[in-house]
Every structure is written in structure tokens, then in C-alpha cells.
N, C-alpha and C positions, 0 to 999 in steps of 0.2 A: 400125636394128635388123637389116635384111637384110644390111648389110655386116658387122656383128658375127657374123651367123650363117654367114658364109663366102662370100657373093656378092662377086665382085671386079669393079670397074669401072675400066677403064683409059681415061684421057683424055689425048690427045697424049703417049702413052708414060708417063704418070705415074699411079700407082695412087691412087684416091680413098680417103681415110681416113674412117672414121665420125666424125660430129660428136657431141661429148658436151658436156653442160652442165658436168660435171666427172666425174672418174673413177667415183665411186660415189655413189648417193643417200645422204643422211643417214639416212633411214628408209624402209623398205619394208614395206608392209602384207602380211598374208597374202592369199591369193586368197579373195575373197568370192563366194559363189554367189548371184547376184541372182535368177535364174530357172533353170529346168531346164538350159538350155544356155548360160548367160551367166555368165562369171567376170569379176571386176573386181579389179585390184590397183592400189594407189596408191603412188607414189614421191615423196618430199619432198626438196627441196634447199634448204638454208638459206643458202648463201653462193654465189650465182652471180657470175659475173665482172662487172666494171664496165660493159662494153658489152652485157651480156645484158639482155633484157627479162624482167620477172616476169610470172607468170600461169600458167594451166593449159594443158598440152599433152594432147590427147586422142587416143589411138590405138585403132583398131579392127583387130583381127587384125594387129598390128604396122605398120599404115599410119597415119601422122599425118593425122588428119582436121581437127584444130583446133589451132593453135599460139599460144602465149602469150595465151590468151583471158582478158580481164579485163572482159568485158561483163556485162550484166544476165542474159544467157542462162546463164552459169555462176554467177550470184549472187555476183559478186566483191565486192559491197558488204558482204557478211557479214564480210570481213576488216577493213573499216574500222570496224566496230562493236566490235572487240576493243580495249578500252582497255589501254594498257601493252604492246601488241604491235605490231610493224612487219613487214609482209610485203613491204617494199621489196626485200629480197634473197631472195624466195621464188620457187621454180619448182616446180610439181607436174606429175607425169605420171600420167595415168590410162590403164591398159592394160586394154582391154576385149577379151575373147575370146568370140566367138560362133561356135558350130558350124553353126547354120542361118542363112544370110544373110537369110532371110525376116524374121527378127526384128530386123534392123538398125534402129536408131532414126533413120531418115532422113526428111526432109520429103517432101512429095508430089512434088517435082521430082527427088528422089533425088540432089540436089547437096549438101545440108548436113544436119547433125544436126538432128533435131527435138527442140529443148529443151523443148517443151511436152508431149512424150510421157510416159506413166507410167514407162516404162523409164528415160528420162534423168533424171527426177525421183528415182528410186531411186538411180541412179548418183551424182547430185549429193549426195544425202544421205550416201552412203558416203564420197565425197571429203571433205566437210566434217567428218563425224564423225571420220575418221582425222586430218585436219589439226588439229582442235581438241583431240583427245586427245594430240597431240604438239606443242602450241603453245608449250611452254617453250623450244623452240629458236628461237622468233621473238620472245622477250621483248626489249623495248627496253633498251638499255644506257645511254641518256641520258634526261634529263627537262628540260623548259624551266621555269625558275622566273621568274615574272612577277608584279610588284606595282607599286603606285603610291605615290609619296611627293611631298611638296611640293617644288617646284623649289628653294626656298631651302635646304632640308635637303640635297638632292642636291648643290647647289653647295658647301656646307660640306665634304662628303666628297670632292668633286672636288679642292678645294684640299688637303685632308688627304692624299689618296692621290696627288696630282699627276697626275690623270687628266683627260681631256677629255670623255669620254662617260659617260652614266648606266650604260650596259652595263658599261663597264670598272670603274666604281665598284662596281656590284653584284657583279661577279666578284671583285674584290679583297676586298670586305667578306666575301663568302662564304668565300673561301680563308682569310682571317684567322680567322674564327670556327670554321671546320672544324679548323684547326690547334690552336686552344685546346680544342675539344671532344675531339680525339684525345688530347691530353695528360691530360685529366681522367679 
């Protein structure tokens, strides 16, 4: 963020470029006023790169305090409770602006965020309210179909479709029925 703001860092004669998850977030929240001097904005990314980790990045006054967090501290398990949605390609940024550093939600050693503080609980509510209000961008595109049948019946279809596995039989039978259903 500081590089985007104009700070230049040159290392071995080469300019350091800012790191970006991707060019633009898919969704950007308005700035929410949590308390008198605290603003929070949430940015959501729905298609991160293959080598990217998912989770929450938390910034305080443009400094990354917490990166790709999926711990119980940020209540990541809430994403797993959402049936029909996948957060595998999710990355969220939480931008916290605090004018008075005395209000920073840090633990007693001043090294980490205090996720048990009332302020962080309010921020986490803002994060997930915004995420779940925009969850359609994380709707799963596939579904697993699973059922049991007697082996003798599956063997009949293996011969019919000339397939070797029950999975292949299921896929062929599904494709055949889908073709018939689309024609009607």
C-alpha cells in the first residue's frame, strides 16, 4: 500500500513493485464507522491465483498486521458452515483506520491483534456481514452426486457402457439422462 502511495524502494538497482492479489478487488465495502475514530473497509477477491493462499488480511493504518488468516481468531469456520458456497478462492482484506493509536486492538504484549477485544469482535462482525451479503460470488459451480446401488446392478451397467469403474458408469448414466431431459 505504501508503494502504491508513491514510496520507491530500489534493491540492487531494481525498483520493487507492489504486490497485488489481483488488479482490483471484486467488491469493496463502504467505510464503516465502528467507533468515534475507527473506520473499517472490507475488500473481497473471488478468484485468487493458483499459488495464492485464501483467508483474511488485516491492515491497520495501511500496515499488514495479519496475513491470510484462517484461524479461529478470525472465525474462519463460519465459511465452512455455508452450504453451497466455496471460499477456496477467497481472499479478504480488512482495512482499519485508527486516528488514535491508543485504541489499537493489540494484546498485552503489543505484538499481536487482540481478537478477544470488543473492538475486534465488532470488526469481525463487519467482515462477515459484508462477506455474507456478497456470498453469491462464492457460489459453488459443481456438486458431488453420491448414492449406493447393488454391485450386480452396477456390473450390468459397466458391461452396457463398457466402463471399468462405478464412477464412470455414474457419469455416463447421468450424461445420457441429461441429454434425454434436455430434449424433452
